[in-house]
ZANUTI-462565 format. One record per residue (C-alpha): residue in one letter; z, y, x; residue number from 1. Coordinates in steps of 0.02 Angstrom, whole numbers, plus 50000, padded with zeros to 5 digits. Example, Ala and Ser with C-alpha at 12.3 -4.5 7.8 and 13.67 -1.06 7.14 Angstrom:
2
+---+-------+-------+-------+-----+
! r !    zz !    yy !    xx !   k !
+---+-------+-------+-------+-----+
! A ! 50390 ! 49775 ! 50615 !   1 !
! S ! 50357 ! 49947 ! 50684 !   2 !
+---+-------+-------+-------+-----+
//
This chain:
96
+---+-------+-------+-------+-----+
! r !    zz !    yy !    xx !   k !
+---+-------+-------+-------+-----+
! M ! 50019 ! 50004 ! 49985 !   1 !
! I ! 49943 ! 50155 ! 50064 !   2 !
! K ! 50074 ! 50299 ! 50071 !   3 !
! K ! 50013 ! 50481 ! 50010 !   4 !
! S ! 50081 ! 50632 ! 50083 !   5 !
! T ! 50064 ! 50784 ! 49966 !   6 !
! F ! 50083 ! 50882 ! 50122 !   7 !
! S ! 50045 ! 50863 ! 50321 !   8 !
! A ! 50173 ! 50880 ! 50441 !   9 !
! T ! 50307 ! 50875 ! 50335 !  10 !
! K ! 50476 ! 50890 ! 50462 !  11 !
! C ! 50367 ! 51045 ! 50563 !  12 !
! R ! 50333 ! 51124 ! 50382 !  13 !
! H ! 50521 ! 51096 ! 50326 !  14 !
! L ! 50585 ! 51158 ! 50502 !  15 !
! M ! 50481 ! 51321 ! 50460 !  16 !
! A ! 50539 ! 51339 ! 50307 !  17 !
! I ! 50684 ! 51350 ! 50342 !  18 !
! V ! 50740 ! 51412 ! 50484 !  19 !
! F ! 50563 ! 51506 ! 50539 !  20 !
! A ! 50567 ! 51621 ! 50384 !  21 !
! L ! 50730 ! 51663 ! 50396 !  22 !
! V ! 50739 ! 51731 ! 50549 !  23 !
! T ! 50557 ! 51778 ! 50530 !  24 !
! A ! 50641 ! 51887 ! 50372 !  25 !
! T ! 50803 ! 51949 ! 50461 !  26 !
! V ! 50686 ! 52016 ! 50619 !  27 !
! M ! 50543 ! 52128 ! 50494 !  28 !
! I ! 50736 ! 52196 ! 50439 !  29 !
! P ! 50728 ! 52319 ! 50574 !  30 !
! G ! 50528 ! 52340 ! 50613 !  31 !
! M ! 50517 ! 52405 ! 50445 !  32 !
! T ! 50601 ! 52544 ! 50482 !  33 !
! V ! 50521 ! 52612 ! 50605 !  34 !
! Y ! 50345 ! 52649 ! 50515 !  35 !
! L ! 50421 ! 52662 ! 50309 !  36 !
! P ! 50348 ! 52840 ! 50260 !  37 !
! L ! 50514 ! 52874 ! 50165 !  38 !
! S ! 50674 ! 52964 ! 50188 !  39 !
! F ! 50831 ! 52906 ! 50332 !  40 !
! E ! 50919 ! 52800 ! 50187 !  41 !
! E ! 50778 ! 52760 ! 50097 !  42 !
! Q ! 50708 ! 52683 ! 50275 !  43 !
! I ! 50858 ! 52561 ! 50299 !  44 !
! L ! 50914 ! 52517 ! 50093 !  45 !
! L ! 50709 ! 52466 ! 50055 !  46 !
! P ! 50704 ! 52338 ! 50198 !  47 !
! I ! 50880 ! 52257 ! 50145 !  48 !
! L ! 50812 ! 52259 ! 49948 !  49 !
! L ! 50664 ! 52192 ! 50005 !  50 !
! F ! 50746 ! 52055 ! 50121 !  51 !
! P ! 50738 ! 51903 ! 49982 !  52 !
! F ! 50583 ! 51929 ! 49929 !  53 !
! I ! 50523 ! 51941 ! 50102 !  54 !
! W ! 50615 ! 51750 ! 50155 !  55 !
! C ! 50570 ! 51691 ! 49966 !  56 !
! G ! 50377 ! 51742 ! 49998 !  57 !
! L ! 50380 ! 51656 ! 50186 !  58 !
! F ! 50491 ! 51508 ! 50130 !  59 !
! I ! 50320 ! 51465 ! 50012 !  60 !
! Y ! 50197 ! 51499 ! 50103 !  61 !
! C ! 50269 ! 51390 ! 50224 !  62 !
! Y ! 50235 ! 51269 ! 50127 !  63 !
! M ! 50077 ! 51293 ! 49987 !  64 !
! S ! 49980 ! 51351 ! 50172 !  65 !
! E ! 49838 ! 51183 ! 50212 !  66 !
! K ! 49858 ! 51202 ! 50367 !  67 !
! A ! 50038 ! 51183 ! 50461 !  68 !
! W ! 49969 ! 51303 ! 50574 !  69 !
! Q ! 49987 ! 51433 ! 50468 !  70 !
! P ! 50106 ! 51495 ! 50409 !  71 !
! L ! 50171 ! 51451 ! 50622 !  72 !
! L ! 50053 ! 51592 ! 50669 !  73 !
! L ! 50084 ! 51714 ! 50538 !  74 !
! M ! 50257 ! 51710 ! 50568 !  75 !
! S ! 50254 ! 51742 ! 50771 !  76 !
! A ! 50181 ! 51893 ! 50750 !  77 !
! L ! 50249 ! 51968 ! 50626 !  78 !
! T ! 50428 ! 51903 ! 50732 !  79 !
! I ! 50321 ! 51978 ! 50878 !  80 !
! S ! 50270 ! 52154 ! 50808 !  81 !
! H ! 50423 ! 52192 ! 50719 !  82 !
! G ! 50527 ! 52152 ! 50866 !  83 !
! A ! 50436 ! 52263 ! 50966 !  84 !
! L ! 50433 ! 52403 ! 50843 !  85 !
! S ! 50627 ! 52392 ! 50837 !  86 !
! Y ! 50620 ! 52380 ! 51049 !  87 !
! M ! 50525 ! 52535 ! 51027 !  88 !
! A ! 50644 ! 52613 ! 50918 !  89 !
! L ! 50778 ! 52590 ! 50996 !  90 !
! T ! 50713 ! 52631 ! 51170 !  91 !
! Q ! 50634 ! 52810 ! 51113 !  92 !
! G ! 50814 ! 52884 ! 51063 !  93 !
! G ! 50874 ! 52841 ! 51265 !  94 !
! A ! 50732 ! 52927 ! 51357 !  95 !
! A ! 50791 ! 53073 ! 51312 !  96 !
+---+-------+-------+-------+-----+
//
């Protein structure tokens, strides 16, 4: 009897959905404060309010993508770009 699986690379998808989606959503919070064109209070409030939706979207995308490497590539790019934005925002104030 052939066992059919709904997803390819199930363990990899579980790891990405549970761990990497949470890490990516968490790193996106300080990165979003750099490029949001709002007042200071709203720049902090909006990413915090959007965190559950970002995490949920990434979690679902881990299982809905056709290939297992697609969410890994997307979340890696988001983590690196928002990490770089956070770093730039932190070092910009210290250069003066």
